[in-house]
C-alpha positions in Angstrom: 0.1 0.0 0.4 1.3 3.4 -1.0 1.2 5.8 2.0 -0.1 9.5 1.6 3.5 11.0 1.9 4.4 8.9 -0.9 1.7 10.0 -3.1 2.3 13.8 -2.5 6.1 13.3 -3.6 4.7 11.1 -6.9 2.5 14.1 -8.0 5.0 16.7 -7.1 7.4 14.9 -9.2 4.8 14.4 -12.1 4.2 18.0 -12.0 8.0 18.9 -12.4 9.3 16.3 -14.5 6.1 15.4 -17.1 4.2 19.3 -17.0 3.4 18.5 -20.3 1.4 15.7 -20.0 -0.8 16.7 -16.7 -4.0 17.6 -16.8 -5.2 20.6 -15.3 -9.0 19.6 -14.4 -7.0 16.9 -12.4 -4.6 19.2 -10.5 -7.7 22.0 -9.8 -9.4 18.6 -8.4 -7.0 17.5 -6.3 -6.3 21.1 -4.7 -9.8 21.6 -4.3 -10.8 18.4 -2.7 -7.6 16.8 -1.4 -5.7 19.9 -0.2 -8.1 21.0 2.6 -7.4 17.9 4.4 -3.9 17.4 4.2 -3.6 21.0 5.5 -6.3 20.2 8.4 -3.8 17.1 9.0 -0.9 18.7 9.3 -2.2 21.1 11.6 -3.4 18.1 13.9 0.3 16.7 13.7 1.7 20.1 14.6 -0.8 20.6 17.6 -0.1 17.1 18.8 3.8 17.5 18.4 3.8 21.2 20.1 4.7 23.1 16.8 
């Protein structure tokens, strides 16, 4: 099973190295649907760890 951080790194690599093949609607979907969850998870982790 691929972990979330591995998927994030893979997506970053696709954006950087495969930008000619990137579908803007897919990128927008990820930003609008998944990014808020990621921000919330990171904030919760920071709170748990004491920043």
